[in-house]
N, C-alpha and C positions, 0 to 999 in steps of 0.2 A: 513659744516665746521664751527668750532667755535674756540674761544680762551679761555684760562684759565687765570684767574686773580689771582696771588698769593697775599695773604694778607701781608701787610707791618706792622711791629710792631716797634714802636719807643721806644728805651731803653734810658732813661735819668738816668744815674748813675755815680757818681763821683769816685767810687772805681774801678780802672781798672781791677782788678781780677774778681769782680762781673759782671762788664759790659761785659767782654769777655765770662764769663761763661753763662750769659743770651743770648748773641749773638749766641754762638755756639749751645746752646740748642734750640733756636728758629729756627736757620737755619737748623739744623738737622731734625726738625719737618716739614720742608717745607715752613716756613714763610720766608719773606725777612726782615732782621733786619737792622734798621737804628740806629745809636748810637750818643749820645751826652754826654759830661762829666759834664755838669752843666745845670741848668734850663734855663739860657739865650740861650745857644746853642740849647737846646731842643725845646724851643719855636720857634726859627728861623727855625729849621728843620720841626717842625710841620706845620708852616705856608707854607713852601715851598712844602711839600708833603701831605698837608691836604686832598687831594682827593684820596690818595692811602692808607693812614694810617687807619688800622682797630682798633688798640688799642695802648695805651701808657703805658709802664712800667716806673713808675716815683718814684724815691727815694724822701723821704721827706727831709732828712738832707743833704744839699749840699752847697758848697761855691758859690759865685757869685750871684746866685739866687736860693733860696730854693724851694722845691717841692710844697709848698702851693702857693707861688707866681706864679710859673710856671703853676700850675693847674688853677689859676684864669685867666691867660693870654691865656692858651689853650682854656678854656671855653669861652673866649671872641671871639676867632676865630671860634670855633665850640662848641656851648652849648651842643651838643649831643655826644661829644667825649667820647669814652670808655677809662677809665683810671683805671689802677691798681697801687695803691700806695704801695711801698715797704718801710718797716721800721723796725729798730731794736727795736722799741717800741712794736712790735707785734700787737696783736688785741687791746691792751690797750693803745690807744693813749691819749696824754694829752687832757684835757677837751676843751681847746681853739681851738683844731683842729676839733672837732666833727661837727660843723655846716658846715665847708668847705667840709667835707668828707662824707656827708650823702648818696650820690649816687655814691660813688667810691668803688671799690673792694679793699680789703686790703690783701697783701701778706707779712706775717711776715718774717723777716730775722733771721737767715739764712734759705734759702729754698733749696729744692732738685729739680732736673730736673723734676721729676714727679709732684711735687707740682706746679711748674711754668707752666708746660703744662696744668695741670688740670685747673688752674685759667684762663689761656689764652683761652682755649677752652670753658670754661663755660661763659666767657665774650664775646668772638667773635662768639661763637656758631657754628663754623665750623673749621675742620682741612683742611689744604690745599689739601690733597689727596682726600677729600670728595667733593671738589668743582665740581659742574656740569659745563658742557661746556655751554658757553654763546654764542648765535649766534651773529655774527658781525653785521648783518643787521636784524632788526626786521621788520616783515610784518604787 
């Protein structure tokens, strides 16, 4: 007998339409979606669920706390956190962001469902339906 662990994806996006779109896309693919409307809320959610979160979908431009500052704080909590930055800048981000984003995947806005899922699966390396059963008790 075993259990299946569903990957959790944290969506940090201030635009309610994009946040809902990403949430529905992620949930329909079998992930569990957690959401936050700004970087401050997102960092709090990441801290609370850090042991369950497989990846973070993080907007760069947000009020309260922008994505770059949220990324810094998330990486303080977990230096190995998998982060996908979303931005209307596309792949051509301003030069002052480059050092911060060297090991971060970039997903240009606007994005389609298939683009979001392709980026997530290439980052997390597994689709929920492909997860192997994990034994509850190891021998």
